[in-house]
GURO-999868 format. One line per 3 residues: their letters; for each residue x, y, z of N, C-alpha, C, O. Coordinates in steps of 0.001 Angstrom, whole numbers, padded with zeros to 6 digits. Layout:
N
A> X:Y:Z:X:Y:Z:X:Y:Z:X:Y:Z; ...
***
This chain:
167
MNK> -047701:022644:-202355:-046973:022559:-201109:-047980:022621:-199960:-048835:023505:-199921; -047871:021688:-199042:-048780:021677:-197897:-048271:022631:-196840:-047093:022636:-196483; -049199:023443:-196347:-048855:024354:-195264:-049141:023665:-193940:-050179:023031:-193756
ITI> -048188:023808:-193021:-048354:023237:-191689:-048964:024315:-190814:-048455:025434:-190758; -050036:023991:-190139:-050714:024963:-189273:-050265:024775:-187829:-049627:023783:-187476; -050616:025754:-187012:-050310:025680:-185572:-051019:024491:-184954:-050470:023821:-184080
ADL> -052217:024229:-185396:-052970:023083:-184872:-052233:021780:-185173:-052179:020884:-184330; -051652:021674:-186407:-050887:020474:-186763:-049670:020327:-185853:-049371:019234:-185372; -048969:021443:-185622:-047796:021416:-184752:-048182:021051:-183326:-047502:020265:-182666
SEE> -049272:021628:-182865:-049724:021357:-181501:-050088:019884:-181340:-049749:019256:-180336; -050784:019337:-182346:-051175:017930:-182278:-049929:017041:-182319:-049833:016065:-181575; -048989:017379:-183180:-047744:016617:-183282:-046961:016673:-181967:-046454:015658:-181490
LLD> -046871:017877:-181393:-046159:018066:-180127:-046816:017267:-179012:-046129:016618:-178223; -048142:017311:-178942:-048858:016546:-177914:-048639:015042:-178102:-048508:014303:-177126; -048600:014596:-179351:-048346:013175:-179598:-046961:012774:-179094:-046798:011724:-178473
VIN> -045972:013616:-179365:-044605:013319:-178919:-044539:013307:-177391:-043955:012401:-176798; -045137:014312:-176763:-045121:014403:-175293:-045822:013198:-174679:-045301:012583:-173749; -046997:012861:-175191:-047744:011718:-174651:-046976:010416:-174852:-046994:009546:-173982
GQR> -046307:010278:-175986:-045501:009084:-176234:-044338:008996:-175252:-044046:007924:-174722; -043680:010120:-175012:-042559:010147:-174058:-043043:009823:-172644:-042380:009104:-171897; -044194:010359:-172296:-044763:010066:-170967:-045050:008578:-170809:-044773:007991:-169762
AVI> -045601:007981:-171843:-045917:006551:-171795:-044637:005736:-171611:-044607:004787:-170828; -043576:006113:-172339:-042299:005405:-172213:-041747:005580:-170795:-041294:004618:-170174; -041788:006803:-170297:-041271:007088:-168948:-042046:006300:-167898:-041455:005702:-166999
NKL> -043370:006303:-168017:-044192:005586:-167037:-043918:004085:-167077:-043878:003439:-166029; -043729:003518:-168276:-043446:002084:-168395:-042076:001762:-167802:-041910:000769:-167094; -041087:002627:-168104:-039750:002410:-167548:-039772:002549:-166018:-039114:001781:-165316
AEL> -040513:003511:-165513:-040620:003703:-164065:-041283:002502:-163413:-040886:002069:-162331; -042299:001970:-164082:-043001:000787:-163566:-042046:-000406:-163509:-042019:-001149:-162527; -041261:-000577:-164582:-040299:-001682:-164620:-039190:-001502:-163580:-038651:-002478:-163058
AGL> -038857:-000233:-163287:-037812:000047:-162296:-038350:000004:-160873:-037581:000071:-159914; -039659:-000107:-160734:-040251:-000190:-159407:-040528:001173:-158769:-040707:001258:-157554; -040565:002236:-159570:-040876:003573:-159036:-042378:003784:-159025:-043088:003369:-159941
SSG> -042848:004432:-157977:-044275:004752:-157909:-044560:005970:-158780:-043644:006689:-159180; -045833:006190:-159065:-046206:007354:-159882:-045890:008645:-159137:-045593:009663:-159762; -045951:008613:-157825:-045592:009791:-157023:-044116:010119:-157162:-043744:011286:-157290
QVR> -043277:009093:-157138:-041839:009309:-157312:-041540:009874:-158701:-040671:010732:-158855; -042261:009390:-159703:-042075:009905:-161069:-042482:011375:-161130:-041783:012182:-161742; -043594:011728:-160508:-044039:013132:-160506:-043027:014037:-159801:-042772:015152:-160256
VLQ> -042447:013563:-158688:-041428:014338:-157971:-040211:014556:-158863:-039677:015664:-158927; -039773:013511:-159546:-038636:013643:-160459:-038925:014631:-161581:-038065:015433:-161945; -040128:014574:-162124:-040503:015504:-163189:-040551:016945:-162670:-040105:017874:-163344
MEA> -041095:017111:-161470:-041183:018452:-160877:-039787:019013:-160621:-039524:020183:-160900; -038889:018174:-160086:-037535:018634:-159795:-036767:019000:-161059:-035860:019831:-161015; -037119:018393:-162173:-036454:018692:-163441:-037077:019895:-164147:-036534:020365:-165146
SQR> -038195:020395:-163653:-038886:021501:-164332:-038127:022810:-164187:-037396:023014:-163217; -038303:023674:-165138:-037662:024990:-165118:-038176:025832:-163953:-037411:026576:-163340; -039442:025719:-163652:-040024:026477:-162541:-039332:026111:-161234:-038997:026979:-160428
HQR> -039125:024815:-161039:-038461:024354:-159814:-037009:024825:-159782:-036514:025243:-158735; -036331:024759:-160919:-034941:025204:-160983:-034832:026700:-160677:-033914:027118:-159972; -035752:027506:-161197:-035754:028950:-160900:-036021:029206:-159422:-035394:030077:-158819
AKA> -036944:028455:-158839:-037249:028619:-157414:-036042:028247:-156561:-035741:028928:-155581; -035345:027169:-156928:-034143:026774:-156191:-033059:027841:-156302:-032385:028156:-155321; -032896:028391:-157494:-031886:029437:-157696:-032242:030687:-156897:-031367:031310:-156296
AEA> -033516:031053:-156889:-033948:032225:-156125:-033746:032005:-154626:-033347:032922:-153909; -034018:030804:-154163:-033820:030475:-152750:-032340:030539:-152383:-031977:031051:-151324; -031489:030014:-153266:-030046:030052:-153012:-029533:031492:-152992:-028691:031842:-152165
KAK> -030040:032320:-153899:-029628:033730:-153936:-030085:034454:-152671:-029329:035241:-152103; -031307:034195:-152229:-031812:034824:-151007:-030982:034408:-149800:-030696:035225:-148925; -030596:033139:-149755:-029767:032658:-148646:-028395:033326:-148683:-027879:033745:-147647
ANR> -027809:033423:-149862:-026501:034075:-150009:-026594:035545:-149599:-025681:036070:-148962; -027689:036206:-149959:-027870:037607:-149573:-028019:037762:-148062:-027485:038706:-147481; -028743:036839:-147421:-028876:036880:-145956:-027513:036707:-145294:-027166:037429:-144359
EAY> -026750:035742:-145791:-025424:035499:-145216:-024489:036682:-145452:-023710:037042:-144569; -024562:037283:-146627:-023724:038454:-146930:-024107:039620:-146030:-023240:040342:-145538; -025411:039805:-145813:-025858:040887:-144940:-025354:040672:-143520:-024903:041617:-142873
EED> -025425:039451:-143035:-024947:039157:-141683:-023452:039446:-141557:-023007:040018:-140562; -022689:039052:-142560:-021249:039312:-142538:-020975:040819:-142576:-020148:041329:-141820; -021678:041518:-143461:-021515:042973:-143548:-021920:043634:-142231:-021268:044570:-141769
HQQ> -022984:043144:-141645:-023493:043706:-140385:-022465:043530:-139271:-022269:044432:-138457; -021810:042376:-139231:-020787:042132:-138207:-019598:043073:-138401:-019060:043604:-137430; -019195:043277:-139641:-018082:044184:-139908:-018471:045622:-139552:-017645:046386:-139053
MAA> -019724:045986:-139809:-020188:047327:-139465:-020240:047491:-137940:-019920:048560:-137420; -020635:046452:-137237:-020669:046502:-135770:-019266:046742:-135220:-019089:047504:-134269; -018280:046097:-135814:-016888:046301:-135383:-016461:047748:-135645:-015790:048358:-134814
WVY> -016847:048289:-136790:-016513:049689:-137111:-017197:050639:-136124:-016571:051570:-135619; -018480:050398:-135854:-019228:051244:-134921:-018546:051240:-133558:-018399:052288:-132929; -018132:050068:-133104:-017478:049975:-131805:-016127:050702:-131819:-015801:051442:-130892
ATR> -015358:050482:-132869:-014013:051064:-132935:-014042:052588:-133056:-013108:053259:-132617; -015090:053131:-133637:-015135:054583:-133890:-016193:055284:-133036:-016590:056405:-133353; -016646:054654:-131979:-017766:055195:-131197:-017481:056552:-130571:-018419:057268:-130219
FDF> -016216:056925:-130423:-015894:058220:-129821:-015307:059205:-130838:-014880:060299:-130470; -015288:058820:-132097:-014643:059644:-133121:-015504:060800:-133622:-014978:061707:-134267; -016779:060800:-133353:-017683:061779:-133951:-018314:062673:-132890:-018605:062241:-131775
NNA> -018517:063929:-133269:-019052:064907:-132327:-020568:064877:-132218:-021126:065272:-131194; -021243:064407:-133274:-022707:064407:-133240:-023260:063356:-134197:-022521:062695:-134926; -024578:063226:-134171:-025241:062201:-134982:-025092:062475:-136481:-025020:061539:-137277
KEW> -025046:063739:-136863:-024931:064070:-138285:-023579:063607:-138844:-023520:062973:-139897; -022502:063930:-138131:-021167:063478:-138552:-021115:061958:-138605:-020618:061376:-139570; -021630:061325:-137567:-021617:059873:-137487:-022422:059272:-138640:-021989:058302:-139263
GKA> -023593:059846:-138923:-024457:059321:-139986:-023776:059321:-141346:-023869:058349:-142096; -023087:060421:-141660:-022375:060488:-142946:-021271:059431:-143008:-021142:058708:-143997; -020487:059354:-141949:-019380:058394:-141924:-019902:056958:-141942:-019323:056099:-142607
AAT> -020978:056693:-141227:-021539:055338:-141179:-022081:054928:-142550:-021894:053787:-142972; -022743:055843:-143238:-023268:055534:-144572:-022120:055214:-145531:-022202:054271:-146318; -021068:055997:-145456:-019903:055766:-146310:-019248:054428:-145975:-018906:053656:-146871
EWL> -019078:054162:-144693:-018443:052906:-144276:-019270:051702:-144719:-018712:050690:-145145; -020605:051804:-144621:-021478:050701:-145041:-021289:050430:-146539:-021211:049277:-146964; -021219:051492:-147324:-021003:051323:-148764:-019650:050663:-149044:-019539:049798:-149913
VIC> -018633:051077:-148302:-017294:050508:-148474:-017301:049023:-148118:-016736:048207:-148847; -017930:048675:-147017:-017993:047276:-146585:-018717:046431:-147638:-018241:045362:-148020; -019865:046918:-148100:-020642:046160:-149092:-019876:046018:-150404:-019899:044957:-151028
ERN> -019205:047077:-150817:-018420:047036:-152052:-017241:046076:-151909:-016986:045261:-152795; -016533:046176:-150802:-015369:045317:-150565:-015764:043841:-150553:-015030:042995:-151063; -016918:043533:-149973:-017373:042146:-149878:-018133:041686:-151119:-018460:040506:-151248
GSE> -018411:042613:-152029:-019171:042253:-153227:-020609:041887:-152915:-021214:041076:-153617; -021157:042479:-151866:-022510:042144:-151425:-023556:042741:-152358:-023395:043849:-152870; -024627:041985:-152568:-025723:042440:-153420:-027063:042376:-152694:-028110:042287:-153336
HGR> -027043:042420:-151376:-028286:042282:-150615:-029160:043533:-150693:-030373:043442:-150505; -028572:044689:-150964:-029345:045916:-151131:-030003:046421:-149855:-030985:047160:-149932; -029507:046056:-148710:-030097:046478:-147439:-029192:047491:-146754:-027979:047496:-146961
DHS> -029790:048346:-145939:-029033:049317:-145152:-028677:048713:-143805:-029275:047729:-143370; -027696:049317:-143154:-027353:048863:-141800:-028425:049361:-140827:-029212:050248:-141158; -028446:048793:-139649:-029482:049131:-138673:-028919:049872:-137463:-029589:049969:-136435
FKY> -027715:050390:-137570:-027078:051048:-136435:-027523:052498:-136319:-027831:053148:-137318; -027550:052987:-135105:-027915:054383:-134811:-026801:055007:-133976:-026054:054316:-133284; -026715:056319:-134062:-025729:057047:-133266:-026077:056936:-131792:-027239:057044:-131402
HEP> -025056:056718:-130986:-025240:056581:-129539:-024362:057621:-128851:-023137:057586:-128972; -024976:058524:-128147:-024216:059529:-127386:-023607:058829:-126179:-024333:058241:-125377; -022277:058884:-126036:-021630:058146:-124951:-021998:058702:-123562:-022204:059903:-123383
TQD> -022069:057800:-122614:-022363:058189:-121237:-021070:058611:-120542:-019977:058428:-121079; -021204:059163:-119369:-020040:059587:-118597:-019130:058394:-118292:-017910:058493:-118418; -019718:057282:-117897:-018919:056086:-117596:-018167:055595:-118839:-016998:055220:-118752
ELL> -018836:055599:-119980:-018173:055178:-121219:-017024:056119:-121573:-015964:055676:-122017; -017240:057421:-121374:-016193:058402:-121671:-015000:058246:-120733:-013853:058350:-121167; -015262:057997:-119451:-014170:057799:-118501:-013356:056553:-118861:-012126:056568:-118807
EAL> -014046:055494:-119221:-013363:054263:-119635:-012552:054501:-120911:-011416:054039:-121026; -013140:055224:-121867:-012442:055532:-123120:-011220:056399:-122855:-010173:056203:-123471; -011347:057353:-121946:-010232:058234:-121609:-009045:057402:-121111:-007905:057618:-121521
KDL> -009331:056467:-120237:-008283:055598:-119695:-007630:054765:-120803:-006404:054703:-120896; -008458:054123:-121647:-007932:053282:-122725:-007151:054103:-123757:-006057:053716:-124168; -007717:055226:-124166:-007079:056024:-125209:-005771:056649:-124736:-004825:056767:-125514
EGW> -005710:057047:-123476:-004449:057590:-122966:-003357:056518:-122994:-002201:056808:-123303; -003729:055300:-122676:-002762:054198:-122747:-002284:053969:-124172:-001084:053829:-124408; -003207:053930:-125120:-002836:053713:-126515:-002058:054899:-127094:-001204:054713:-127960
SRA> -002345:056094:-126631:-001646:057267:-127182:-000169:057279:-126789:000640:057948:-127432; 000180:056543:-125742:001581:056469:-125300:002303:055224:-125816:003479:055018:-125513; 001608:054397:-126589:002219:053166:-127114:003359:053530:-128061:003217:054410:-128909
TEE> 004478:052850:-127908:005655:053176:-128724:006000:052099:-129739:006813:052338:-130631; 005401:050920:-129625:005714:049832:-130549:005222:050182:-131955:004161:050782:-132125; 005995:049803:-132933:005659:050116:-134333:004362:049436:-134767:003590:050021:-135526
HNK> 004108:048207:-134297:002886:047506:-134700:001620:048124:-134085:000512:047785:-134498; 001770:049017:-133114:000630:049720:-132515:000478:051141:-133066:-000260:051948:-132501; 001160:051441:-134143:001163:052782:-134715:-000252:053270:-135056:-000608:054402:-134728
DRR> -001057:052432:-135708:-002420:052833:-136091:-003293:053115:-134874:-004047:054087:-134859; -003192:052275:-133864:-003977:052492:-132636:-003522:053755:-131922:-004348:054502:-131398; -002221:053999:-131898:-001691:055209:-131263:-002217:056450:-131985:-002683:057390:-131342
EHA> -002144:056457:-133312:-002630:057608:-134079:-004125:057819:-133886:-004587:058953:-133758; -004877:056728:-133864:-006317:056825:-133641:-006597:057399:-132248:-007453:058269:-132093; -005886:056918:-131255:-006069:057409:-129884:-005717:058890:-129790:-006412:059647:-129115
QRT> -004656:059306:-130454:-004254:060709:-130408:-005276:061614:-131103:-005469:062758:-130691; -005930:061109:-132151:-006977:061887:-132827:-008265:061939:-132006:-008965:062951:-132006; -008571:060858:-131314:-009857:060733:-130621:-009820:061289:-129206:-010850:061739:-128704
LPK> -008690:061272:-128562:-008564:061711:-127175:-009095:063127:-126939:-009809:063325:-125956; -008794:064123:-127775:-009340:065467:-127542:-010873:065500:-127604:-011504:066258:-126867; -011465:064693:-128468:-012926:064650:-128567:-013540:064065:-127303:-014554:064554:-126807
VKA> -012910:063009:-126788:-013409:062372:-125564:-013288:063342:-124394:-014203:063455:-123578; -012167:064037:-124314:-011975:065015:-123227:-012995:066141:-123314:-013531:066572:-122293; -013269:066620:-124520:-014238:067705:-124695:-015645:067239:-124304:-016371:067967:-123626
KLA> -016031:066032:-124728:-017355:065510:-124371:-017467:065281:-122864:-018509:065543:-122264; -016397:064797:-122266:-016412:064550:-120823:-016495:065873:-120069:-017224:065980:-119082; -015761:066870:-120524:-015814:068191:-119891:-017222:068782:-120003:-017735:069371:-119052
ALL> -017835:068619:-121168:-019185:069150:-121362:-020177:068444:-120438:-021083:069084:-119904; -020021:067154:-120245:-020918:066413:-119339:-020691:066814:-117893:-021651:066930:-117131; -019454:067026:-117502:-019147:067341:-116110:-019537:068775:-115729:-019844:069054:-114569
TA> -019523:069674:-116708:-019888:071070:-116417:-021391:071315:-116581:-021894:072359:-116164; -022089:070390:-117167:-023532:070583:-117394:-024339:070339:-116137:-025564:070459:-116157
***
C-alpha cells in the first residue's frame, strides 16, 4: 500500500490551485476583464475580506446603537434632572437606567454613557418650580404620570431653591 505524504498532498493541492487559476485567467481574458479586476474579485471573495466586512458592519451597528442609547439617556437625564438630591443618588440611578436602556434595545456596544450630574442653578430651579406646579395640578387622566412625577419632584425643587436662597 502506498502511503501519501504531506508533500504529495501539497504538490497535488498546488497543481489543482494553479490549474484553477489558469482557467480563471483564461475565462477572464475571454470576458474582457483585466488582471486587476480579477484580483479585486478574488480579494472580495476571500475569507479575510469577508471577516473584515463583517467586523466593519458590526462596528457600525454598535456606533448606531450607542447613539440611539445615548439619545434615550439624554431624554432620561433631562426628564429626571430635579429628581435627585446629590451626585451619588444620581450616579446610581443613571447607571441603572443606562443598563435598562441597553438591555431594552439589545445593545452590545459595551460603552458607558458620558453624562455627569449637574447641580441645578437658581434660574433652572425657578423655571422647574413653575412647570412642576402646573403639572402637579393637572387633572386629565392622560397626564397622570406627569402629575405624579411633579408631585414627587416638587418638594425636592423647593428644598434646593430654599437652600440656594438662604445661602
